[in-house]
Steps between C-alpha positions, in 0.01 A plus 500: 500500500632839403529757786423865463756776506378606839531137634848467335611833669360394838689176497838599336509877558543770563844478361693238282869459449612398152857415416623496129244774449691705238379275195328184392271304724604705803400826349166345383442356845544843631265656259233246575541555872473877471185447286360310805570794728807368679792725586845383382857467594670445173847339520762451219849627411406750232394819694382708210259234372375436859437869573325551164271203560434619860401837379274370215311255724456756777354754253275249319358304799533743781727254712827569677789330317849497643811418293787316672804459269704209639689213355362169648837333419658711786532293824367798697201599289266454786683772690381755248158344407360446853559855620310628176207284610488628859154599607334348200235232538618257225251239439646339177859420417571426137862352459511520123854619421721248334708439197648193303800404298484252231761270347731233611583514869886495470490788254297730743707757693512423870395860581176451307419179679559663836283792423228284378502297818486822711221648310299187407535309838651686768288816463149327507621290792607802705188697399275216616691474834477882545134551421328178617489609866328835393242321286432235758448774764244661274316175459464557132709568193694333227843406366537448127826376372587460120661175394479352148386190316872408492475449874319172428779320322871540453537686172818438305666822367309678786595270784605756756194728437271201521658400822443844658141483396459150653623652829243778476222251417603284802515791735166637402324172526654427841388831662165468335431206706667650813282802505185413315290481820633828636348726242806529276445418129811369321510465124789371274463653149668291236467672166631363176635721213395853574544796269741718710822672426688186573423376146679804343789443734531144402421563128192283509172550300207501756258421215693186398480377855130598537581712797217629716443872561632599854175685579297176438753306727459753774122517494470118499742484788309753723184302423665178643596663834337292783478200271857384523750351539607546144375627152616465153342759267401390151345172391791407278748553778297287740476226241875513432574465855247212547650311218857545611410367852326188378781403247799285602751739648769431238254579218369815669852631539586425143183685378571799724859518388417471138241784522735724701782447253286577202377825669864601568616403152228709351610798710853497358536708196628302197865534399553691175588271200774734390607711790647836420863583578559589872613862423163567321276362772276743697481500887171360640239765586243503773652254727514546873830572665 
């Protein structure tokens, strides 16, 4: 049964905290929560994007939105985040920030692996530990953590990322059972391919992978709060996971690895048949430093 905006605000308001709010699913979750009348604490690294979003949502929906620019990979990120939340009645914590690296494990720089562990695993763990007492004291509220369909199986060529999302999924399911009778709703959101800026960064075509729109993922996720412990948006994504889980493990891993390798191969630009002399080549443009 769908609850009204007033009921949603009564249970999960008056304020929600959203990490990874500067773009993608996190931004759309923030927009959907503001539409429901919740105030926001927006958390990400990119201050300019956060402040622009906070101002836009405040003006459009008449809510209070606070931007907190902090890197969740830092070991002391809570030292900056928690004081920014002082005095706020936060009823919903959305731990959405995360990133992934693709390719063979031994070819991945160690610093990328360490950063991914910090943001994808350590940050949601510490956020849950920090805010659970507050939510339990209120006797109502929610914790939403973003995992991935890759968390249901080891994905070759994305092994480390899949492992971090398996951690997130296990964490969320565990605390769902711990706190479900104490008024705290926990949901693990496990999206499949979603049309975010990650595709551009990896050189992938979201249309080729039939990526879902992030606003659709966000709205479906909020509609599942209180119905946990986990949710996979999109029928084709749910079917894909179900098939992988009933297949023999070796076959499932082979299929997952083949699909991931094809996606990565398609993202790599083809090498020119007759490359120009080195002195005539042009430097790449538009790349991030």
